[in-house]
C-alpha positions as CSV (number, residue, x, y, z in Angstrom):
1,M,19.1,-85.8,1.5
2,N,20.1,-88.0,4.3
3,H,21.7,-86.1,7.5
4,E,25.2,-87.0,6.6
5,A,24.8,-85.6,3.7
6,R,23.5,-82.6,5.0
7,Q,26.1,-81.8,8.1
8,F,28.9,-82.4,5.2
9,F,27.1,-79.5,3.7
10,E,26.7,-77.5,6.3
11,K,30.2,-78.3,7.5
12,A,31.5,-77.1,4.0
13,I,29.7,-73.8,4.1
14,Q,31.3,-72.9,7.2
15,T,35.1,-74.2,6.4
16,P,37.1,-70.9,4.6
17,S,38.0,-71.7,1.1
18,P,39.2,-68.7,-0.5
19,S,40.9,-69.8,-4.4
20,G,44.3,-70.6,-3.4
21,Y,43.6,-71.6,-0.2
22,E,41.4,-74.6,-0.6
23,E,43.2,-76.8,2.1
24,R,41.2,-77.0,4.9
25,L,38.0,-77.6,3.1
26,Q,39.3,-80.3,1.0
27,Q,40.6,-82.2,4.2
28,L,36.5,-82.1,4.8
29,V,35.5,-83.6,1.3
30,N,38.3,-86.6,1.6
31,E,36.7,-87.1,5.2
32,Y,33.2,-87.6,4.0
33,I,34.1,-89.1,0.3
34,S,36.7,-91.4,1.5
35,P,34.6,-94.4,2.7
36,H,32.2,-94.4,-0.4
37,A,35.4,-94.0,-3.2
38,D,37.6,-96.4,-4.5
39,Q,40.8,-94.1,-4.2
40,V,40.6,-90.3,-3.4
41,S,43.9,-88.3,-4.2
42,I,45.1,-84.6,-4.0
43,D,47.4,-83.2,-7.2
44,V,49.5,-80.6,-7.0
45,H,47.4,-78.2,-7.5
46,G,45.2,-79.0,-4.5
47,N,42.3,-80.7,-6.7
48,L,40.2,-83.5,-4.7
49,I,39.9,-86.2,-6.8
50,A,37.4,-89.2,-5.9
51,K,37.3,-92.3,-8.2
52,A,34.5,-95.2,-8.7
53,G,33.5,-97.5,-10.8
54,N,35.5,-99.6,-13.9
55,A,38.7,-98.3,-14.8
56,N,38.2,-99.6,-18.0
57,G,34.8,-98.1,-18.9
58,P,34.7,-94.7,-20.5
59,R,36.2,-92.2,-18.1
60,L,33.8,-89.4,-16.6
61,M,34.9,-86.2,-14.8
62,Y,32.3,-84.8,-12.4
63,A,33.9,-80.8,-11.6
64,G,32.7,-78.5,-9.2
65,H,35.0,-76.1,-7.9
66,C,35.6,-75.5,-4.1
67,D,36.6,-72.3,-4.3
68,Q,34.9,-69.0,-2.7
69,I,36.0,-65.5,-3.3
70,G,38.0,-63.6,-1.0
71,M,40.7,-61.5,0.5
72,L,44.6,-61.5,1.2
73,V,46.2,-59.4,3.5
74,S,49.0,-57.5,2.0
75,H,49.2,-54.3,4.9
76,I,49.3,-53.7,8.5
77,D,50.0,-50.2,9.2
78,E,51.3,-48.2,12.1
79,N,48.1,-48.6,14.1
80,G,47.6,-52.0,13.9
81,F,44.5,-51.7,10.5
82,V,44.9,-54.7,8.4
83,Y,44.6,-53.7,4.4
84,A,43.3,-56.5,2.1
85,Q,43.2,-56.5,-1.3
86,T,40.3,-58.9,-3.3
87,I,40.5,-63.3,-4.3
88,G,38.1,-63.3,-7.5
89,G,35.3,-60.7,-8.5
90,W,34.2,-58.6,-5.5
91,D,31.4,-55.8,-5.7
92,P,33.2,-53.7,-3.1
93,Q,29.6,-52.1,-1.7
94,Q,29.2,-55.9,-0.6
95,L,31.7,-55.6,2.1
96,I,31.2,-52.5,3.6
97,G,30.2,-53.1,7.4
98,Q,30.3,-57.0,6.9
99,A,31.8,-59.3,9.5
100,M,34.9,-61.1,8.5
101,T,37.3,-63.7,9.8
102,I,41.4,-63.8,8.6
103,W,42.6,-67.1,8.7
104,T,45.7,-67.7,10.5
105,D,48.0,-70.9,11.0
106,D,47.1,-70.4,14.2
107,G,43.7,-70.2,14.0
108,P,40.6,-67.7,12.6
109,V,41.2,-64.5,13.7
110,A,37.6,-62.1,13.8
111,A,37.7,-59.0,11.9
112,L,35.2,-56.3,10.5
113,I,35.0,-54.5,7.3
114,S,34.2,-51.0,7.3
115,R,34.8,-47.2,6.5
116,K,34.4,-43.7,8.0
117,P,31.2,-43.2,9.1
118,I,28.3,-41.3,6.9
119,H,28.3,-38.2,9.3
120,L,31.9,-37.4,8.5
121,L,32.0,-37.9,4.6
122,N,31.8,-34.8,2.7
123,D,29.2,-34.1,-0.1
124,Q,31.7,-35.5,-2.8
125,E,32.9,-38.2,-1.0
126,R,28.4,-39.3,-0.1
127,K,28.0,-39.4,-3.8
128,K,30.6,-41.6,-5.4
129,V,31.2,-45.3,-4.8
130,V,33.5,-46.4,-2.1
131,G,36.8,-48.2,-3.0
132,L,38.8,-51.0,-1.8
133,D,41.4,-48.8,-1.2
134,E,38.8,-46.6,1.1
135,M,37.7,-50.0,3.6
136,W,39.9,-51.5,6.5
137,L,40.1,-54.5,8.2
138,D,39.9,-53.7,12.4
139,I,40.8,-56.6,14.5
140,G,40.9,-54.5,17.4
141,A,44.6,-54.3,17.9
142,D,46.3,-51.7,20.2
143,G,48.9,-51.1,17.3
144,E,50.9,-52.5,14.3
145,A,52.7,-54.8,16.8
146,Q,50.1,-56.8,18.1
147,A,48.6,-57.1,14.9
148,R,51.6,-58.7,13.4
149,D,51.8,-61.0,15.9
150,A,47.9,-62.4,15.3
151,V,48.3,-62.2,11.4
152,R,50.5,-62.4,8.7
153,I,51.1,-60.8,5.1
154,G,49.2,-63.7,2.6
155,D,46.4,-64.9,5.2
156,P,43.0,-65.3,3.7
157,V,40.2,-63.1,4.8
158,T,36.4,-64.3,4.2
159,L,33.2,-63.2,5.2
160,Q,32.0,-64.4,8.2
161,L,30.9,-67.8,7.3
162,Q,26.8,-69.2,8.4
163,M,24.3,-70.4,6.2
164,R,20.7,-69.1,7.9
165,P,17.6,-71.2,6.8
166,L,14.7,-69.7,5.4
167,M,11.4,-70.5,4.3
168,N,10.8,-73.3,1.6
169,S,14.3,-75.4,1.8
170,I,16.1,-71.8,0.8
171,V,19.1,-71.3,3.0
172,C,21.9,-68.4,2.6
173,G,25.1,-67.5,3.2
174,P,28.4,-66.7,1.8
175,G,30.2,-70.0,-0.4
176,M,27.0,-71.4,-2.2
177,D,29.1,-70.0,-4.8
178,N,30.1,-73.0,-5.6
179,K,30.4,-75.7,-2.6
180,T,27.0,-75.9,-3.9
181,G,28.1,-77.5,-6.9
182,M,31.3,-79.5,-4.7
183,W,28.7,-80.9,-2.9
184,T,26.3,-82.4,-5.8
185,V,30.0,-83.8,-8.1
186,I,31.3,-85.3,-4.6
187,E,27.9,-87.1,-3.3
188,A,26.9,-87.9,-6.8
189,L,29.6,-90.2,-6.4
190,R,28.5,-91.7,-3.3
191,R,24.6,-92.3,-5.1
192,A,25.9,-93.8,-8.2
193,N,27.9,-96.1,-6.3
194,E,24.3,-97.1,-4.6
195,F,22.5,-96.7,-7.3
196,A,24.5,-99.2,-9.3
197,G,25.2,-101.6,-6.7
198,G,28.8,-101.1,-6.9
199,D,29.2,-102.0,-10.3
200,L,29.3,-98.8,-12.0
201,G,29.9,-99.4,-16.0
202,C,32.0,-96.0,-16.2
203,H,35.2,-94.8,-14.3
204,L,33.8,-92.0,-12.7
205,H,36.5,-88.9,-11.1
206,S,34.3,-86.3,-8.8
207,V,36.7,-83.7,-8.8
208,S,36.2,-80.7,-6.1
209,T,38.4,-78.2,-8.1
210,V,40.1,-75.8,-7.0
211,Q,40.9,-71.8,-8.5
212,E,37.9,-71.4,-10.9
213,E,37.2,-67.8,-9.3
214,I,40.7,-66.6,-10.6
215,G,40.9,-68.4,-14.3
216,L,38.8,-71.5,-13.9
217,R,42.6,-73.3,-13.1
218,G,42.1,-76.2,-11.2
219,A,39.7,-77.6,-13.8
220,K,42.2,-77.8,-16.2
221,T,44.7,-79.2,-14.6
222,A,42.7,-81.8,-12.8
223,A,41.5,-83.0,-16.7
224,G,45.0,-82.9,-17.6
225,G,45.6,-85.5,-15.5
226,I,42.2,-87.3,-16.0
227,N,41.7,-87.4,-19.8
228,P,38.0,-87.7,-19.4
229,D,36.1,-89.1,-22.3
230,V,32.8,-87.1,-20.6
231,A,32.8,-84.0,-18.5
232,I,30.0,-82.3,-16.5
233,A,30.7,-79.0,-14.5
234,V,28.6,-78.0,-11.5
235,D,28.1,-74.2,-11.1
236,V,25.4,-71.8,-9.7
237,T,24.0,-69.7,-12.4
238,H,22.0,-66.6,-11.5
239,A,18.2,-67.0,-11.0
240,S,15.8,-64.5,-12.2
241,D,13.2,-64.9,-9.5
242,C,14.1,-61.8,-7.4
243,P,13.3,-57.9,-8.4
244,T,15.1,-56.4,-11.3
245,I,16.7,-59.2,-13.0
246,D,15.8,-59.2,-16.6
247,K,13.9,-62.7,-17.6
248,N,14.6,-61.8,-21.0
249,K,18.2,-61.9,-20.9
250,Q,18.7,-64.0,-18.2
251,G,15.8,-66.4,-18.9
252,N,13.2,-67.8,-16.0
253,I,15.4,-69.3,-13.4
254,R,13.7,-70.1,-10.1
255,L,15.0,-71.7,-6.7
256,G,13.5,-74.7,-6.7
257,G,12.8,-75.4,-10.2
258,G,15.1,-78.1,-9.8
259,P,18.7,-78.6,-11.9
260,V,19.2,-75.6,-14.9
261,I,20.7,-78.0,-17.9
262,F,22.9,-75.7,-20.3
263,R,22.5,-75.5,-23.8
264,G,24.9,-73.7,-26.3
265,P,28.0,-73.9,-28.0
266,N,30.0,-74.4,-25.1
267,I,27.8,-77.6,-24.8
268,N,28.2,-81.6,-25.8
269,P,24.2,-81.3,-27.6
270,A,24.5,-85.5,-27.0
271,V,25.1,-84.5,-23.3
272,A,22.4,-82.0,-22.6
273,R,19.9,-84.6,-24.4
274,R,20.7,-87.2,-22.0
275,L,20.8,-84.9,-19.3
276,V,17.3,-84.2,-20.2
277,D,16.2,-87.5,-21.1
278,L,17.5,-89.0,-17.3
279,A,15.5,-85.8,-15.9
280,E,12.1,-87.1,-16.8
281,Q,13.4,-90.8,-16.5
282,H,13.3,-90.5,-13.0
283,D,10.7,-87.6,-12.3
284,I,13.7,-85.0,-11.4
285,P,12.6,-81.4,-12.0
286,Y,14.8,-79.5,-14.1
287,Q,15.2,-76.4,-16.0
288,M,17.0,-75.0,-19.5
289,A,19.1,-72.3,-19.6
290,A,20.7,-71.1,-23.0
291,I,24.3,-69.4,-22.9
292,G,25.8,-68.4,-26.8
293,R,29.3,-68.2,-26.0
294,A,32.2,-69.8,-23.8
295,T,31.2,-70.3,-20.2
296,P,32.4,-68.5,-17.7
297,N,32.9,-71.4,-15.6
298,D,34.9,-75.2,-15.5
299,A,32.7,-76.3,-18.3
300,N,34.9,-73.9,-20.7
301,V,38.2,-75.7,-20.0
302,L,37.0,-79.1,-19.9
303,Q,35.4,-78.8,-23.3
304,L,38.9,-77.6,-25.3
305,H,41.2,-80.4,-22.7
306,G,43.1,-82.2,-25.5
307,A,41.3,-83.1,-28.9
308,G,38.2,-82.4,-27.1
309,V,36.2,-83.7,-24.6
310,A,31.8,-84.2,-24.2
311,T,31.1,-81.8,-22.2
312,G,27.7,-80.8,-20.0
313,L,26.9,-78.2,-17.9
314,V,24.2,-78.1,-14.8
315,A,23.7,-75.0,-12.7
316,I,22.3,-74.1,-9.5
317,P,19.8,-71.4,-9.4
318,N,21.2,-68.6,-6.8
319,R,19.9,-65.1,-5.8
320,Y,22.7,-62.6,-4.9
321,M,25.9,-64.1,-6.3
322,H,29.1,-63.1,-4.8
323,S,27.4,-61.5,-1.6
324,A,27.0,-62.6,2.3
325,V,23.7,-63.6,1.3
326,E,23.8,-65.7,-1.3
327,A,20.6,-68.2,-1.6
328,I,20.3,-71.8,-2.9
329,S,17.1,-73.9,-2.9
330,L,18.8,-77.6,-0.5
331,T,16.2,-79.5,-3.1
332,D,17.8,-78.3,-5.7
333,I,20.9,-79.4,-5.2
334,D,19.5,-83.1,-4.0
335,H,18.1,-83.4,-7.1
336,V,21.1,-81.9,-9.2
337,A,23.4,-84.9,-7.2
338,N,20.6,-87.8,-8.3
339,L,20.8,-86.4,-11.8
340,L,24.4,-86.9,-12.0
341,A,24.5,-90.2,-10.4
342,R,21.7,-91.3,-12.9
343,F,24.3,-89.7,-15.4
344,A,27.0,-92.0,-14.3
345,E,25.0,-95.0,-13.6
346,A,23.6,-95.0,-17.1
347,L,27.2,-94.2,-18.5
348,S,28.3,-97.2,-21.0
349,P,31.2,-97.7,-23.4
350,E,28.6,-98.1,-26.7
351,D,27.9,-94.5,-25.9
352,D,28.9,-92.0,-28.5
353,F,28.8,-88.3,-27.6
354,T,29.8,-87.3,-31.3
355,P,27.4,-84.5,-32.5
356,S,27.3,-86.4,-35.8
357,V,25.3,-89.5,-34.7
358,L,22.0,-87.7,-32.9
359,Q,19.0,-88.5,-34.6
360,K,16.9,-85.9,-36.2
361,D,13.0,-85.7,-34.2
């Protein structure tokens, strides 16, 4: 991973992008990829689409959603305390005592979220799982008027955004789901152009999709505009290399083990096989995973677009998903970007991903 790409990733992790409020991050993506793309556009939904390659070649779409789970200011009480609803799937226990940021039009406002101290909880309260309605945001305001001068109803909220390095190229922080996937599809375009010497045979559309966390919405509308022949979604998946995760159910997925290539009914078998072949050809480590239902990510809607799209799913191992300490490996995202770049480099008009053309081993 070169210095510029590493900086882009770190800035992305530190840039807010709750679902529906992705503009700040899309601006960063645009600044990074524009010098390497033939064209960059943003559609009415907010998806950023970077294009490169032969406009007459097969249309290849890469989708990595840039939105993260967050909160939304919904009420300010007479004492200046702020209440918020969730955006996306939160475990409320993850929020107790966290440093937060409210992102206003005038800039970030520091906040914290907590509940009544344990010393003041009665026996029944101590035994109960805390609900969102029992927590509030404190910005230090001296009453309602000062709070309303600082924040507005509808302002988005995130955990304090930061990236902390751990050992062995592992980093952690909120928003790894799925700024990692977004980074890989954008970086893959830059690398694919480089590998192909600026002469890609396919028409690559790398899309930083929006609103995945509230229903796969951006990928659905982006596919409507692109009408891809082949599509690959990149998202995180649960790593099983930590305590209490059942490998019999989740598979043996570890940080640093490389891209996770999925197989199952949501996945075109020829696309999955091509990804495996390219990984082995280019000495890219990889892991295999299976899912026997519609995937809960962008691959779901990509496969079902129009008359159907040959769809693949590549995932990034992630520990502690939807928390303040999501952990991923930088080597994994680097390998994912290389694998996607090689797939784009190899794609040609002669490729047929119709399942019936597969040859038996």
